[in-house]
VOPASE-997794 format. One record per residue (C-alpha): residue in three letters; x, y, z. Coordinates in pm, whole numbers, padded with zeros to 5 digits, always signed. Layout:
% residues N
ALAXYZ...
***
This chain:
% residues 485
MET+08581+12223+10191ARG+08846+12212+09889THR+09185+12140+10006GLU+09313+12540+09919ASP+09043+12675+10103TYR+09231+12630+10383TYR+09560+12464+10321TYR+09722+12770+10269ALA+09604+13027+10520PRO+09805+13114+10813ILE+09738+13031+11156ILE+09550+13245+11398SER+09668+13440+11667ASP+09372+13405+11939LEU+09346+13100+12086LYS+08944+13067+12130ASP+08931+13198+11707ASN+09223+12943+11652ILE+09017+12653+11845ALA+08693+12753+11661GLU+08895+12763+11274ILE+09050+12419+11324LYS+08683+12266+11427ARG+08504+12465+11194ILE+08785+12325+10961SER+08785+11975+11101GLY+08415+11975+11073GLY+08343+11844+11458SER+08537+11543+11356THR+08473+11308+11700ASP+08868+11197+11719LEU+09015+11561+11722MET+09101+11619+12105VAL+09128+11989+12213ASN+09267+12033+12532GLU+09272+12366+12703PHE+09526+12493+12991VAL+09765+12693+13120CYS+10156+12703+13068GLY+10390+12942+13178GLY+10103+13167+13279ILE+09963+13173+12888ASN+09655+13028+12798CYS+09753+12716+12531ALA+09553+12400+12407LEU+09729+12109+12293LEU+09574+11908+12004ALA+09550+11525+11896CYS+09381+11312+11731GLU+09238+10989+11906GLY+09424+10685+11826MET+09754+10784+11655LEU+09953+10880+11975SER+10068+10685+12243THR+09935+10799+12601GLN+10197+10680+12786VAL+10458+10901+12601ILE+10233+11184+12550THR+10220+11226+12935GLU+10574+11136+13029LEU+10738+11383+12752VAL+10487+11676+12662PHE+10227+11667+12993GLU+10476+11636+13246PRO+10776+11910+13131LEU+10493+12174+13004MET+10316+12172+13375HIS+10654+12309+13524VAL+10732+12600+13302GLU+10833+12886+13475LYS+10577+13205+13394LYS+10668+13386+13084ARG+10600+13737+12964ASP+10413+13640+12658SER+10353+13353+12369HIS+10671+13391+12184GLN+10886+13354+12501LEU+10715+13052+12592PHE+10743+12897+12256GLU+11140+13017+12237HIS+11176+12824+12593ILE+10960+12539+12474ARG+11181+12498+12167THR+11502+12570+12293LYS+11504+12432+12673LEU+11325+12159+12683LEU+11336+11851+12479LEU+10972+11697+12437SER+11025+11478+12120ILE+11309+11441+11892ASP+11013+11553+11581ARG+10913+11861+11660PRO+10843+12067+11312VAL+10677+12408+11344CYS+10327+12480+11191GLU+10231+12822+11043ASP+09951+12695+10815TYR+09641+12513+10849GLY+09761+12283+10608THR+10060+12149+10767LEU+09908+12173+11129PHE+09641+11880+11025ARG+09879+11685+10833THR+10093+11643+11142LEU+09806+11615+11382ASN+09663+11339+11121SER+10003+11189+11127GLY+10011+11096+11508PHE+10135+11429+11605ALA+10091+11651+11942VAL+10011+12008+11872LEU+10097+12273+12089ILE+09861+12662+12004ALA+09903+12907+12239ASP+09730+13259+12295GLY+09866+13529+12100MET+10091+13286+11854ASN+10056+13272+11521LYS+10248+12914+11533ALA+10224+12622+11617LEU+10451+12332+11766SER+10422+11982+11686PHE+10554+11668+11904GLY+10627+11329+11757VAL+10413+11097+12015GLN+10276+10858+11770GLY+10184+10563+11889PHE+09890+10413+11679ALA+09849+10061+11548MET+10036+09904+11336ARG+10132+09545+11165GLY+10494+09412+11298ILE+10730+09330+11079SER+10711+08954+10922GLU+10799+08730+10635PRO+10744+08874+10283THR+10453+08666+10153GLY+10548+08723+09763GLU+10909+08682+09751ALA+11004+08423+09945ASN+11361+08265+09995ILE+11540+07998+10167MET+11887+08147+10274GLY+11792+08514+10295ALA+11653+08774+10553HIS+11300+08690+10665GLU+11185+09053+10707GLY+10916+09247+10471PHE+10801+09577+10436VAL+10533+09739+10689GLU+10258+09972+10584VAL+10461+10251+10791ILE+10717+10447+10588ARG+10945+10544+10877THR+10980+10201+11021ASN+11029+10095+10580ILE+11306+10385+10630SER+11475+10224+10897LEU+11540+09855+10748VAL+11678+09976+10434ARG+11931+10215+10693ARG+11986+09881+10901ARG+12131+09725+10611LEU+12297+10014+10418LYS+12506+10247+10703SER+12662+10481+10420PRO+12644+10813+10472PHE+12559+10814+10071LEU+12219+10706+10148VAL+11991+10983+10116THR+11628+10968+10202ARG+11390+11264+10160LEU+11039+11282+10239PHE+10740+11461+10077VAL+10403+11467+10097LYS+10160+11409+09755GLY+09766+11346+09743ASP+09563+11686+09800LYS+09294+11458+10017SER+09528+11168+10139GLN+09867+11356+10228THR+10043+11078+10202ASP+10413+11084+10336MET+10647+10928+10019CYS+10996+10900+10057LEU+11278+10889+09764CYS+11577+10663+09855TYR+11930+10657+09646MET+12231+10667+09676GLN+12406+10956+09602ASP+12762+10789+09516ARG+12592+10612+09228VAL+12299+10730+09064PRO+12347+10957+08792LYS+12202+11262+08856ARG+12065+11311+08550LEU+11846+10989+08633LEU+11749+11143+08953GLU+11642+11486+08794GLN+11412+11310+08586ILE+11238+11115+08825LYS+11217+11408+09054LYS+11009+11604+08769SER+10833+11258+08739LEU+10690+11287+09089ASP+10613+11668+09073ASN+10358+11627+08818ILE+10153+11420+09034GLU+09824+11595+09142LEU+09590+11313+09272GLU+09378+11355+09562SER+09439+11057+09690ILE+09754+10792+09692LEU+09664+10464+09851THR+09854+10229+09662THR+10192+10159+09450GLY+09963+10146+09111TYR+09850+10540+09132VAL+10244+10645+09088ARG+10371+10408+08893PRO+10229+10539+08545PHE+10394+10923+08603LEU+10752+10721+08664GLU+10679+10498+08313SER+10720+10687+07957GLY+10327+10715+07903SER+10348+10472+07599PHE+10221+10117+07521GLU+10467+09866+07760ILE+10393+09470+07785PHE+10652+09449+08063SER+10653+09759+08301SER+10969+09945+08358THR+10912+09967+08683GLY+10937+09701+08962THR+10811+09665+09331THR+10938+09477+09608GLU+10842+09363+09945ARG+11186+09283+10041PRO+11474+09535+10211ASP+11742+09343+10144VAL+11620+09369+09772LEU+11605+09704+09740CYS+11919+09747+09871SER+12096+09564+09658LYS+11926+09785+09375LEU+12019+10125+09535ILE+12385+09961+09546GLU+12337+09929+09161GLY+12242+10299+09123ARG+11862+10251+09152VAL+11587+10466+09295ALA+11315+10383+09513ILE+10992+10542+09634LEU+10840+10408+09943ILE+10487+10494+09991ASP+10313+10521+10337GLY+10043+10225+10414VAL+10167+10011+10147PRO+10439+09744+10207PHE+10613+09765+09872ALA+10890+09954+09746ILE+10878+10129+09378ILE+11196+10064+09216VAL+11315+10247+08875PRO+11473+10169+08614ARG+11367+09794+08613LEU+11532+09539+08435PHE+11376+09213+08242CYS+11606+09007+08313GLU+11559+09081+08720SER+11241+08922+08709PHE+11434+08562+08719GLN+11669+08617+08973THR+11619+08601+09326LEU+11793+08694+09647ASP+11842+08303+09692ASP+12099+08293+09357TYR+12343+08436+09552SER+12326+08151+09823PHE+12419+07928+09635LYS+12689+07750+09410PRO+12730+07954+09093TYR+12694+07653+08878TYR+12394+07564+09062SER+12241+07920+09053THR+12316+07943+08650LEU+12108+07618+08620ILE+11779+07746+08847ARG+11800+08061+08651TRP+11773+07916+08295ILE+11493+07678+08406LYS+11310+08026+08510TYR+11359+08138+08158LEU+11229+07827+08054ALA+10965+07830+08231PHE+10853+08135+08132VAL+10865+08099+07718THR+10655+07730+07829ALA+10383+07920+08024VAL+10348+08181+07713LEU+10400+07970+07375LEU+10294+07591+07515PRO+09935+07626+07454ALA+09935+07798+07160VAL+10204+07567+06989TYR+10024+07315+07091VAL+09695+07440+06874ALA+09882+07577+06608VAL+10056+07206+06519ALA+09723+07029+06626MET+09540+07248+06380HIS+09768+07384+06082HIS+10038+07200+06103PRO+10013+06802+06138GLU+10292+06710+06020LEU+10542+06800+06202LEU+10393+06547+06451ASN+10494+06175+06418SER+10269+05907+06404THR+10251+05811+06746LEU+10240+06099+06877LEU+09931+06225+06611MET+09755+05882+06699ILE+09730+05977+07054LEU+09578+06327+06988VAL+09321+06195+06712GLU+09180+05946+06947ALA+09181+06193+07213GLU+09010+06476+07025THR+08740+06277+06836LYS+08544+06269+07124ALA+08554+06654+07217PRO+08245+06800+07092LEU+08430+07111+07061SER+08777+07272+06856ILE+09098+07235+07016PHE+09089+07624+07019THR+08754+07669+07149GLU+08873+07431+07433ALA+09217+07576+07511LEU+09095+07900+07511GLY+08810+07760+07762VAL+09012+07608+07985LEU+09212+07908+08027LEU+08969+08156+08048MET+08791+07927+08308TYR+09136+07880+08482GLU+09196+08318+08535ILE+08804+08281+08731ILE+08940+08008+08965ARG+09238+08202+09039GLU+09067+08540+09106ALA+08801+08359+09285GLY+09047+08122+09509ILE+09250+08501+09585ARG+08881+08707+09642LEU+08782+08468+09932PRO+08797+08469+10275ARG+09079+08224+10345PRO+08899+07940+10547VAL+08630+07923+10229GLY+08949+07988+09973GLY+09066+07600+10027ALA+08674+07489+09876VAL+08765+07667+09518SER+09080+07416+09496ILE+08800+07108+09575VAL+08558+07211+09303SER+08773+07311+09028GLY+09055+07027+09113LEU+08835+06712+09172ILE+08441+06826+09052ILE+08520+07001+08740GLY+08864+06946+08620ASP+08744+06547+08613SER+08416+06574+08563ALA+08498+06756+08221VAL+08782+06475+08117THR+08574+06179+08251SER+08279+06342+07976GLY+08468+06361+07729LEU+08424+06754+07664ILE+08790+06872+07718SER+09066+06652+07598THR+09257+06539+07849PRO+09628+06577+07598LEU+09502+06961+07609LEU+09461+06967+07951THR+09848+06830+08045MET+09956+07133+07791THR+09761+07406+07966ALA+09804+07316+08295LEU+10187+07266+08197ALA+10173+07632+08101ILE+10012+07728+08388ILE+10296+07584+08652SER+10556+07705+08459GLY+10407+08066+08541TYR+10421+08045+08861VAL+10795+08016+08886VAL+10809+08397+08756PRO+10509+08551+08944GLU+10643+08926+08944LEU+10549+08866+08575ASN+10205+08681+08581PRO+10005+08965+08441PRO+10175+09016+08127ILE+10233+08627+08115THR+09829+08583+08107ILE+09774+08840+07881LEU+10059+08698+07607ARG+09922+08330+07661LEU+09582+08432+07540GLY+09732+08643+07273PHE+09978+08380+07136LEU+09681+08129+07154VAL+09497+08320+06948CYS+09745+08404+06686GLY+09776+08024+06676GLY+09466+07922+06642LEU+09403+08156+06332LEU+09708+08163+06134GLY+09904+07866+06299LEU+10277+07896+06373PHE+10295+08190+06107GLY+10050+08399+06345ILE+10259+08311+06633SER+10583+08396+06489LEU+10463+08763+06393LEU+10314+08812+06758ALA+10667+08709+06880CYS+10836+08971+06655ALA+10622+09219+06745VAL+10642+09127+07116LEU+11038+09139+07069ILE+11000+09506+06945ASN+10787+09652+07232ILE+11056+09493+07478CYS+11361+09633+07328ALA+11149+09927+07260THR+11084+09989+07623GLU+11319+10280+07784ASP+11278+10496+08053TYR+11506+10790+08176GLY+11764+10663+07910PHE+11799+10329+08031PRO+11674+09990+07831TYR+11476+09734+07990THR+11653+09505+07827ALA+11996+09563+07963PRO+12264+09439+07961VAL+12163+09212+07707SER+12040+09502+07466PRO+12245+09714+07424PHE+12529+09456+07514ARG+12713+09482+07871ALA+12983+09285+07901ARG+13022+09352+08252GLY+12650+09279+08322MET+12596+08936+08159SER+12811+08786+08461ASP+12476+08807+08657THR+12191+08752+08381ALA+12327+08465+08116MET+12496+08296+08410ARG+12610+08389+08740GLU+12963+08409+08844GLY+13134+08360+09189MET+13142+08645+09450ARG+13495+08654+09406LYS+13466+08786+09044MET+13128+08966+09099GLN+13300+09232+09315SER+13511+09385+09062ARG+13297+09350+08760GLY+13011+09559+08990PHE+12726+09681+08756THR+12540+10003+08766VAL+12321+10229+08572GLU+12591+10471+08543GLU+12737+10286+08229TYR+12438+10353+08017TYR+12471+10764+08124GLU+12747+10956+07888
***
């Protein structure tokens, strides 16, 4: 059955026909519970989805009060009495069509229908199983909070609200996905976000016409320009405190039900090198760590390519001692330096993917096989030279410093390696120019990805190239408002 066949169909007033239509639409699903009873002298039915609600809550807050309702003239009077006289739950939406009825029903609400009434009352009595709030797995920190988003959207909203108690924090729930009917939430600070930015993001969200939304990857392409971008202009975070800091800067966040990550729009390139711990230590130490991260990013992208380019095309750049070590190591290797480097990088990606996808009890075996057997045997047998393996390992470890940029780092590392192996340093320079042009041209909603470096904003540099003290930063707040005239 297509969604449009029933979604906007009005609810039938006759109780028997109404129940039959609900069962027909649901296909006789076994988890749909229909409990018929008499309330106030009117034939009624309470609908629920098994496993989605709390039995104790629905018994105490819904069943018992409804059983003590006095006799009413008709269903309209009964519904008016329940809506105005009884507080059965805090969240009590009214359903006028079957699309709304099934969406609330499948969200853990109990739905009350009555004979002679073409509307339905819903009561929020959710009690489905969910994962408890735990420490984020991908954004670890030392001094900050150890709470991360979970899969339930309303819990995530509460985590944000608990940190930003300002009345200017606005959260707007809406539904996307014809089949999944996924709840999504738009979060922003109405006194900080540029109006034009908010309107453009809402327009982009209106263009989503997917059947289902199961992860952030379904939504992010609609929030980006659509042109080729090496680095994504939207970001994600699983930390409520990080999200709050971005909202204060005038960003917009999108929460998706069932996904423990929030989407941040727009995103800056320099933010990939910032962590919450930077603001817990002294400025001089945070500045040092930040520059180490910049250096690690360049090393992760360029080190294998530069090594191959110099060894193959520019050996005159090496001193005699280093050149002799390199010649002696590569003499025993049967393959060219370029082929070795490309093979090692591809093998690493295979091993990494295997370690991620395998069950945890078996994942440790991947490290043993790759490190002790493959790595040691390849070097001992002379299949791969020791200097090349060392350079590749340094590049891979450096990429771990900026985990959020791992996908583009992987592609750029291979791209620079191919250019360096074919054209030497000249090829690396050409590709570097192309990458810089692409990064500088990345701009969504009028907000440059390279801000505040390009175009230059002095106020933003206090938390980009370095990290100033909090006394100075409190009077130099950087918001996206500066880029909107």
